C-alpha positions, 0 to 999 in steps of 0.5 A: 482496469477500473479507476476506482476501485474497493477494498475487496475489488482491489484483493481479487484482481491478481498480484501483478494487475494489484501492482499496476494499480499501485504503480499506476493511481497510488500516491505514494505517501511514506516508507518505514523499516519493520523487520527488515522490510522496506514497507513503502505505503501508496493511497490507492483511491479510498483505501490504502495498502502497504507493500513490503520489500524485503532487499536482500532477496529484491522482491515484492513479499506481502501487499496489504490493504486497509482501510483504516485502523490501527496500521494508520497510527504508524503513519501518523506524522505523515498522514497529518493533513491528508486524512 
């Protein structure tokens, strides 16, 4: 598995490999709560991934990789000085 990835390369990986990337080379930044989900933000190489975890089902429901933009606004205080 390559250590340097683009968002497109990450999206093209099978889900289990995406999770492996997040948990091996990703840096945890913050958890927020959104409509019953715990949304954990990770920095992975040159992009970010939101991991939507449902505590009721104990399952990861969604992975949302992105580079920047409005998604980062939700994390502005935590990212101050990082980006």
